[in-house]
C-alpha positions as CSV (number, residue, x, y, z in Angstrom):
1,M,-21.0,23.3,28.4
2,G,-22.0,20.1,30.1
3,R,-19.8,17.2,31.3
4,C,-18.2,15.4,28.3
5,I,-19.7,11.9,27.6
6,L,-17.6,10.0,25.1
7,F,-20.2,7.4,24.1
8,E,-23.6,6.4,25.1
9,Q,-23.4,2.7,23.9
10,K,-20.5,0.4,23.7
11,N,-21.2,-0.3,20.1
12,T,-20.3,3.3,19.1
13,C,-16.7,3.1,20.5
14,S,-14.1,1.2,18.5
15,G,-11.3,1.7,21.1
16,C,-9.0,3.3,18.5
17,G,-7.4,5.5,21.2
18,A,-7.7,8.9,19.3
19,C,-9.4,10.5,22.4
20,Y,-6.7,9.2,24.7
21,N,-4.0,10.7,22.5
22,V,-5.7,14.1,22.0
23,C,-6.4,14.9,25.6
24,P,-4.2,17.9,26.6
25,V,-4.3,17.1,30.3
26,Q,-4.1,13.2,30.2
27,A,-7.5,12.9,31.8
28,I,-8.4,9.8,29.7
29,N,-7.3,6.2,30.4
30,M,-8.0,3.2,28.3
31,K,-9.5,0.6,30.6
32,E,-10.8,-2.9,30.2
33,D,-14.4,-3.7,30.8
34,N,-15.6,-6.9,32.5
35,F,-15.1,-8.9,29.3
36,G,-11.6,-7.5,28.5
37,F,-12.4,-4.9,25.8
38,I,-10.8,-1.5,26.2
39,Y,-12.8,1.7,26.5
40,P,-11.7,5.3,27.2
41,E,-12.6,6.5,30.7
42,I,-12.5,10.2,31.7
43,N,-11.1,11.3,35.0
44,Y,-13.4,14.3,35.7
45,D,-11.1,15.6,38.4
46,K,-8.5,16.3,35.7
47,C,-10.9,17.0,32.8
48,I,-11.0,20.7,31.7
49,N,-14.1,20.1,29.6
50,C,-12.5,21.1,26.3
51,H,-14.4,18.4,24.5
52,L,-11.5,17.7,22.2
53,C,-11.9,14.0,22.9
54,K,-15.5,14.1,21.7
55,R,-14.6,16.1,18.5
56,V,-11.8,13.7,17.6
57,C,-14.0,10.6,17.6
58,D,-14.4,9.6,14.0
59,F,-16.7,6.7,14.8
60,E,-19.5,9.0,15.9
61,K,-19.1,11.6,13.2
62,I,-22.0,12.0,10.8
63,D,-20.4,14.0,7.9
64,E,-17.8,11.8,6.3
65,K,-15.4,12.6,3.4
66,R,-14.2,9.2,2.4
67,I,-13.0,7.5,-0.7
68,T,-15.8,6.3,-2.9
69,K,-14.0,4.5,-5.8
70,S,-10.8,2.5,-5.8
71,E,-8.6,0.8,-8.4
72,V,-8.6,-2.9,-7.6
73,Y,-5.9,-5.6,-8.2
74,A,-5.2,-9.2,-7.5
75,V,-1.5,-9.3,-6.4
76,M,1.2,-11.7,-5.2
77,N,4.8,-11.1,-4.1
78,K,7.3,-12.8,-6.4
79,Q,9.5,-13.9,-3.4
80,K,8.5,-17.2,-2.0
81,D,10.1,-16.6,1.4
82,I,8.0,-13.4,1.9
83,L,4.9,-15.2,0.7
84,L,5.3,-17.9,3.3
85,N,5.7,-15.4,6.1
86,S,2.7,-13.3,5.1
87,S,-1.0,-13.9,5.6
88,S,-1.9,-13.7,2.0
89,G,0.0,-12.3,-1.0
90,G,2.9,-10.6,0.8
91,I,2.1,-7.0,-0.3
92,F,2.7,-5.2,3.0
93,P,6.4,-6.4,3.2
94,S,7.2,-4.7,-0.1
95,L,5.4,-1.5,0.8
96,S,7.0,-1.3,4.2
97,E,10.5,-2.2,2.8
98,Y,10.2,0.7,0.4
99,I,9.4,3.2,3.2
100,I,12.4,1.9,5.2
101,S,14.6,2.3,2.1
102,I,13.9,6.0,1.9
103,G,14.6,6.6,5.6
104,G,11.0,6.4,6.8
105,S,9.2,4.8,9.8
106,V,6.6,1.9,9.6
107,Y,4.0,1.6,12.3
108,G,2.1,-1.6,12.6
109,C,0.9,-4.3,15.0
110,S,3.4,-6.7,16.5
111,M,2.8,-9.6,18.9
112,E,5.2,-8.6,21.6
113,Y,6.3,-10.9,24.4
114,E,6.1,-8.8,27.6
115,N,6.1,-10.0,31.2
116,G,5.2,-13.5,30.3
117,K,2.4,-12.5,28.0
118,L,1.8,-12.1,24.3
119,V,0.7,-8.5,23.8
120,P,-0.6,-7.2,20.4
121,R,0.8,-3.7,20.3
122,H,1.4,-1.1,17.6
123,V,5.1,-0.3,17.4
124,S,7.5,1.7,15.2
125,V,10.0,0.0,12.9
126,T,12.9,1.9,11.2
127,Q,15.1,-1.1,10.3
128,R,14.4,-3.6,7.6
129,S,15.6,-6.5,9.8
130,H,12.8,-5.7,12.3
131,L,9.9,-5.6,9.8
132,K,9.1,-9.2,10.1
133,K,7.4,-8.7,13.5
134,L,4.7,-6.6,11.7
135,Y,4.0,-9.3,9.1
136,G,1.0,-11.6,9.4
137,S,-2.5,-11.4,10.8
138,K,-2.9,-10.9,14.6
139,Y,-6.7,-11.4,15.0
140,V,-6.6,-9.5,18.3
141,Q,-7.2,-5.8,18.9
142,S,-3.8,-4.1,19.3
143,D,-2.9,-1.5,21.9
144,T,-2.2,1.8,20.0
145,G,-1.1,3.5,23.2
146,S,0.5,6.9,22.4
147,I,1.4,5.8,18.9
148,Y,-0.5,8.6,17.2
149,K,1.6,11.2,19.1
150,F,4.8,9.5,17.9
151,I,3.5,9.5,14.3
152,K,2.7,13.2,14.5
153,S,6.2,13.9,15.8
154,D,7.8,12.0,12.9
155,L,5.6,13.8,10.4
156,I,6.4,17.2,11.7
157,E,10.1,16.4,11.5
158,G,9.5,15.6,7.8
159,K,9.9,11.9,8.1
160,T,8.0,9.6,5.8
161,V,5.6,7.4,7.7
162,L,3.6,4.3,6.8
163,F,0.8,3.4,9.2
164,C,-1.0,0.0,8.9
165,G,-4.0,-0.8,11.1
166,T,-7.7,-1.6,11.1
167,P,-10.0,0.9,9.4
168,C,-11.1,2.4,12.7
169,Q,-7.5,2.9,13.7
170,V,-6.6,4.6,10.4
171,A,-9.7,6.8,10.9
172,G,-8.6,7.5,14.5
173,L,-5.1,8.5,13.4
174,K,-6.3,10.8,10.7
175,S,-8.9,12.5,12.9
176,F,-6.2,13.0,15.6
177,L,-3.8,14.6,13.1
178,N,-6.7,16.7,11.7
179,I,-4.6,17.8,8.7
180,E,-3.4,16.0,5.6
181,Y,0.3,15.2,5.6
182,T,1.9,14.5,2.3
183,N,4.5,12.3,4.0
184,L,1.9,10.0,5.6
185,Y,0.8,6.8,3.9
186,T,-2.0,4.7,5.4
187,I,-3.0,1.1,4.9
188,D,-6.1,-0.4,6.3
189,L,-7.3,-4.0,6.2
190,I,-10.5,-5.7,5.1
191,C,-11.3,-6.3,8.8
192,H,-13.8,-8.9,10.1
193,G,-13.6,-7.7,13.7
194,V,-11.3,-7.8,16.7
195,P,-11.3,-10.0,19.9
196,N,-9.7,-8.6,23.0
197,A,-6.2,-9.2,24.3
198,R,-7.3,-10.6,27.7
199,L,-9.4,-13.4,26.1
200,F,-6.4,-14.3,23.8
201,Q,-4.0,-14.3,26.7
202,E,-6.2,-16.6,28.7
203,Y,-6.4,-18.9,25.7
204,I,-2.6,-18.9,25.5
205,K,-2.4,-19.9,29.2
206,F,-4.9,-22.7,28.5
207,I,-2.6,-24.1,25.7
208,E,0.5,-23.7,27.9
209,K,-1.2,-25.8,30.6
210,S,-2.1,-28.4,28.0
211,Y,1.4,-28.7,26.7
212,N,3.2,-27.8,30.0
213,K,5.4,-25.4,28.0
214,T,5.8,-21.6,27.8
215,I,4.5,-20.0,24.6
216,K,6.7,-17.2,23.1
217,G,5.0,-16.7,19.7
218,F,1.7,-17.4,17.9
219,E,1.1,-17.1,14.2
220,F,-2.5,-17.3,13.1
221,R,-2.1,-17.8,9.4
222,N,0.8,-20.3,9.0
223,K,1.1,-21.6,5.4
224,T,2.8,-25.0,6.1
225,F,-0.2,-26.8,4.5
226,S,-1.7,-24.0,2.3
227,W,-2.9,-20.4,2.3
228,K,-6.5,-21.7,2.4
229,N,-5.8,-24.0,5.4
230,F,-6.5,-21.9,8.5
231,T,-3.6,-23.2,10.7
232,A,-2.0,-21.5,13.7
233,K,1.7,-22.1,14.6
234,V,2.4,-22.1,18.3
235,I,6.0,-21.4,19.1
236,F,7.3,-22.6,22.5
237,S,10.2,-21.2,24.5
238,D,12.2,-24.4,24.1
239,G,12.4,-23.9,20.3
240,T,9.7,-26.4,19.4
241,H,6.4,-25.6,17.8
242,E,2.9,-27.1,17.2
243,L,0.6,-26.6,14.2
244,I,-3.1,-26.3,15.3
245,H,-5.9,-26.2,12.7
246,S,-8.7,-23.6,13.4
247,D,-11.3,-26.3,14.1
248,E,-9.0,-27.7,16.8
249,S,-8.6,-24.3,18.4
250,S,-11.6,-22.8,20.3
251,F,-10.2,-19.2,20.0
252,Y,-9.5,-19.4,16.3
253,D,-12.8,-21.0,15.5
254,M,-14.7,-18.5,17.6
255,F,-12.9,-15.7,15.7
256,L,-13.8,-17.1,12.3
257,N,-17.4,-17.4,13.3
258,C,-17.7,-13.9,14.6
259,E,-18.4,-14.9,18.2
260,I,-15.8,-12.8,20.1
261,Y,-15.5,-9.4,18.5
262,R,-16.0,-6.1,20.4
263,D,-19.5,-4.6,20.2
264,S,-18.6,-1.9,17.7
265,C,-17.4,-4.5,15.1
266,Y,-21.0,-5.6,14.6
267,N,-21.9,-1.9,14.1
268,C,-18.8,-1.0,12.1
269,K,-19.3,2.1,9.8
270,Y,-16.1,1.3,8.0
271,A,-17.3,-2.1,6.7
272,N,-18.0,-1.0,3.2
273,E,-16.2,-0.1,0.0
274,Q,-15.8,3.6,1.0
275,R,-12.2,3.6,2.4
276,N,-10.4,6.1,4.5
277,S,-6.9,4.9,3.7
278,D,-4.5,5.2,0.8
279,I,-4.4,1.5,0.3
280,T,-6.6,-1.4,1.5
281,L,-5.3,-4.9,1.8
282,G,-7.1,-8.2,2.1
283,D,-7.2,-11.8,1.0
284,Y,-8.5,-12.4,-2.5
285,W,-10.9,-15.2,-1.5
286,G,-12.7,-16.8,-4.4
287,I,-10.2,-15.7,-7.0
288,E,-10.5,-19.1,-8.6
289,N,-14.2,-18.3,-9.4
290,V,-13.8,-14.9,-10.9
291,H,-10.3,-14.8,-12.3
292,S,-9.3,-18.4,-12.9
293,N,-7.1,-17.4,-15.8
294,Y,-4.8,-15.5,-13.5
295,L,-3.8,-18.7,-11.7
296,I,-0.6,-20.6,-12.4
297,K,-2.6,-23.9,-13.0
298,N,-4.5,-22.1,-15.8
299,G,-1.5,-20.3,-17.4
300,G,-1.4,-17.2,-15.2
301,H,1.2,-16.2,-12.6
302,L,-0.7,-16.2,-9.3
303,D,-0.4,-19.2,-6.9
304,D,-3.5,-19.6,-4.8
305,T,-1.9,-22.2,-2.6
306,L,0.6,-19.7,-1.3
307,G,-1.6,-16.6,-1.1
308,V,-3.2,-13.9,-3.3
309,S,-4.0,-10.4,-2.0
310,T,-6.7,-8.1,-3.1
311,V,-5.3,-4.5,-3.2
312,L,-7.6,-1.4,-3.3
313,I,-5.8,1.7,-4.3
314,N,-7.8,4.6,-2.8
315,S,-5.7,7.7,-3.5
316,D,-3.0,9.2,-5.6
317,K,-0.5,8.7,-2.8
318,G,-1.5,5.1,-2.5
319,Y,-1.0,4.6,-6.3
320,R,2.5,6.2,-6.1
321,L,3.5,3.9,-3.2
322,F,2.1,0.9,-5.0
323,Q,4.0,1.8,-8.2
324,N,7.3,2.0,-6.3
325,C,7.0,-1.7,-5.5
326,N,6.2,-2.9,-9.1
327,L,9.3,-5.0,-9.5
328,D,8.5,-7.1,-6.4
329,L,4.9,-7.9,-7.4
330,V,2.8,-9.8,-9.9
331,K,-0.5,-7.9,-10.3
332,Y,-3.6,-8.2,-12.4
333,P,-6.5,-5.8,-12.7
334,S,-9.8,-6.7,-11.0
335,N,-12.9,-4.9,-9.8
336,I,-14.7,-4.2,-6.5
337,E,-17.8,-6.3,-7.3
338,N,-15.6,-9.5,-7.7
339,V,-13.7,-8.8,-4.5
340,K,-17.0,-8.2,-2.5
341,K,-18.3,-11.6,-3.4
342,C,-16.1,-13.3,-0.8
343,N,-15.2,-10.3,1.3
344,K,-18.5,-9.4,2.9
345,Q,-16.9,-6.7,5.1
346,L,-16.7,-4.6,2.0
347,K,-20.6,-4.6,2.0
348,E,-21.6,-4.8,5.7
349,P,-20.3,-5.5,9.2
350,S,-19.9,-9.0,10.6
351,K,-23.0,-10.5,12.1
352,Q,-22.8,-11.4,15.8
353,G,-22.4,-15.1,16.4
354,S,-25.3,-16.8,18.2
355,H,-23.0,-18.1,21.1
356,R,-21.3,-14.8,21.9
357,T,-23.3,-13.9,25.1
358,K,-22.9,-17.4,26.5
359,I,-19.1,-17.4,25.7
360,F,-18.4,-14.2,27.6
361,K,-20.6,-15.1,30.5
362,L,-18.6,-18.3,30.9
363,F,-15.4,-16.4,30.5
364,I,-15.9,-13.9,33.3
365,N,-17.6,-16.4,35.6
366,K,-15.7,-19.7,35.1
367,G,-12.6,-18.9,33.1
368,Y,-11.3,-19.9,29.6
369,H,-11.3,-23.6,30.3
370,S,-15.1,-23.5,30.5
371,V,-15.3,-21.5,27.3
372,D,-13.1,-24.2,25.6
373,S,-15.2,-27.0,26.9
374,Y,-18.4,-25.4,25.8
375,Y,-17.2,-24.4,22.4
376,R,-15.5,-27.7,21.6
377,K,-18.9,-29.3,21.8
378,I,-20.2,-26.8,19.2
379,I,-17.2,-27.6,16.9
380,L,-17.9,-31.3,17.3
381,L,-21.6,-30.9,16.4
382,K,-20.6,-28.8,13.4
383,K,-18.3,-31.6,12.2
384,I,-21.0,-34.2,12.7
385,R,-23.5,-32.1,10.7
386,L,-21.0,-31.6,7.9
387,K,-20.2,-35.3,7.8
388,F,-23.9,-36.3,7.5
389,K,-24.4,-33.6,4.9
390,K,-21.6,-35.0,2.8
391,I,-23.0,-38.5,3.1
392,Y,-26.5,-37.2,2.1
393,D,-25.2,-35.3,-0.9
394,E,-23.2,-38.3,-2.1
395,L,-26.3,-40.5,-1.8
396,K,-28.5,-37.9,-3.5
397,F,-26.4,-37.8,-6.6
398,R,-25.8,-41.5,-7.1
């Protein structure tokens, strides 16, 4: 048997960490490439050539047994405080609180402040008071570390576990476990793609220099103005904060325009309606066009200024978990075709932005300040075009 090669091209590795967790001799390390994206690297001096790392890689598997049909709902949490602290309809808080209430563990992404940096990292939560750190969108690839091993230990002990992550992370966990655990519940997201932590951290340093303050927290989907207004909340160490709209933030706007994802995101095999999780969560964009009667302004019970989620129930386990949270939620039936209209990642992967190559060349050669300077010009040109288009449309219909 020849030397194990984990991947031939970068666009076939999602960085999920399953290979790192499965290696019996710790011969694999997750290392950053020049651009800041993490990839597994084998130390062949330690490697025993067992090829477990290759076999555990779900991204490169051809034969797939994945969910082909889901029950679909439009859902909103009844509690306003939970809605305001959630990215969309506040569904994950109810699901995770139920797991905690029965003595279980919830694993999800937290933006941890470590050694002066904001680090997106998967952590375990066993107390209701700590769940808030898992709420909200992070928009940066999280470090899963050895989390799959910890989950396996919990499951073997008989503990109920809820894991929430990107579709590739859910697939990585399930491939690592290799058997179906009745006490494991998985949630994946309708994922657009993930930037890397180094780029995000350099962006944070850039903002800190601009404000001459230390940043202790960053919320991508703050709802001070509206669910539909893409605003970030920057939290400083002195207790103050700033609200920054996406078109005033180079990082945020580059994310929304698919400019800074890892290579595999543009080749994502999970970007379709065939899900590998028990429950899929996402924003119900465009609900006003397909279910206007569900909205409060039209006599329904969903408030699309505070956030509405789309929920795909993909398994019997997922259905049971969802039913246990019925009292917390307002839900209406929907269908996958309506959801797909404004959630393109249920049909195909994100398309690489036209500025990605230039952005990363600037980043590694001249630093984030050059990226910001370059991309702000693009944002300005976009605003000018939109302004002229608006004027043209108004003149055309006079």
